[in-house]
C-alpha positions in Angstrom: 87.5 -146.6 -101.0 88.3 -146.4 -104.4 89.1 -149.6 -105.5 88.7 -151.2 -109.1 88.6 -155.0 -109.2 88.2 -156.8 -112.1 86.3 -160.3 -111.4 86.4 -163.7 -114.2 83.5 -164.6 -114.0 83.4 -167.3 -116.7 83.6 -171.0 -115.3 81.1 -170.5 -112.5 78.9 -168.6 -115.3 79.1 -172.0 -117.0 77.5 -174.0 -114.2 76.7 -172.2 -110.9 75.8 -175.7 -109.2 79.6 -177.1 -109.5 81.3 -175.9 -106.4 84.5 -176.3 -108.4 84.1 -173.1 -110.6 85.0 -170.6 -109.1 84.8 -166.7 -109.6 88.4 -165.5 -109.8 89.7 -161.8 -109.1 92.0 -161.3 -111.7 92.7 -157.7 -111.1 92.7 -155.3 -108.6 93.4 -151.3 -108.2 92.8 -147.8 -106.9 91.5 -145.7 -108.8 90.4 -142.8 -106.5 91.0 -141.8 -103.1 87.1 -141.3 -102.4 84.7 -143.7 -103.4 83.6 -144.9 -106.9 79.9 -143.9 -107.9 80.4 -145.3 -111.9 82.5 -146.9 -113.8 82.0 -147.9 -117.9 83.7 -150.3 -120.1 84.4 -149.3 -123.6 85.5 -153.5 -124.8 87.0 -152.3 -128.3 89.4 -149.7 -126.9 90.2 -152.1 -123.8 89.4 -149.2 -121.1 87.6 -148.3 -118.2 86.6 -144.9 -117.6 85.8 -144.3 -113.7 83.9 -141.6 -111.5 84.5 -140.9 -107.8 82.5 -138.6 -105.6 85.5 -136.3 -105.5 84.0 -135.0 -108.9 87.3 -136.8 -110.9 86.7 -138.8 -113.7 89.8 -141.3 -114.7 90.7 -143.5 -117.8 92.6 -146.5 -117.0 93.8 -149.9 -119.5 91.2 -152.7 -118.1 93.1 -155.0 -118.7 95.7 -153.9 -116.3 94.8 -150.9 -114.7 97.6 -148.6 -116.1 96.6 -145.2 -115.6 95.7 -143.0 -118.8 94.6 -139.6 -117.5 91.5 -137.3 -116.1 89.1 -135.9 -118.3 90.0 -132.2 -118.1 93.5 -132.8 -118.5 96.0 -130.8 -121.1 97.2 -133.8 -122.7 95.4 -135.9 -125.1 94.8 -139.4 -123.9 97.5 -141.6 -125.5 95.6 -145.1 -125.4 98.3 -147.0 -127.0 101.4 -146.0 -124.5 101.1 -148.2 -121.8 105.1 -148.6 -121.1 105.1 -145.9 -118.6 103.5 -146.2 -115.3 102.0 -143.3 -114.0 99.9 -143.0 -111.6 97.1 -140.4 -110.2 98.8 -137.9 -107.7 96.3 -138.9 -105.0 97.0 -142.9 -105.8 100.2 -144.2 -104.9 99.5 -147.9 -105.0 100.4 -149.9 -108.2 97.8 -152.2 -109.7 98.2 -156.2 -108.9 98.1 -158.6 -111.2 96.2 -161.6 -109.5 98.0 -165.1 -110.2 95.9 -168.0 -110.2 97.9 -169.7 -107.4 98.1 -166.5 -105.2 97.4 -166.2 -101.5 95.1 -163.5 -101.9 92.8 -165.8 -104.2 92.4 -167.7 -100.8 90.3 -165.0 -98.8 86.5 -166.3 -99.1 84.1 -164.2 -100.9 80.4 -164.5 -99.6 77.9 -163.2 -102.6 74.7 -164.5 -103.5 75.2 -165.0 -107.1 73.1 -166.9 -108.6 72.8 -167.8 -112.7 69.3 -167.1 -113.6 69.1 -168.9 -117.2 65.3 -167.7 -117.6 66.3 -164.0 -117.5 
């Protein structure tokens, strides 16, 4: 449905058998009004590029979900300016940084994730 969710799997990947080590949701935002079909992360620039079935390709800040713009826009991407929070025209939900104690974290997410150290 167009959402991007950033998960922290560090403690889980260290010891997947320990029930105290959980996958933690850190950030969630609505990137597109339609389904996201591709995602690319550029770690050096801290940028996420998303593509949707509607044909749009958008650029976001990886740690905050800040919207930088879309491919094909007239203005240049200003990756260093995160002071003014703007949203795409078809999205009206601001990014949500998930605090550890947040009730949002309480939902049970069941994923068949297992760590295979041989792979």
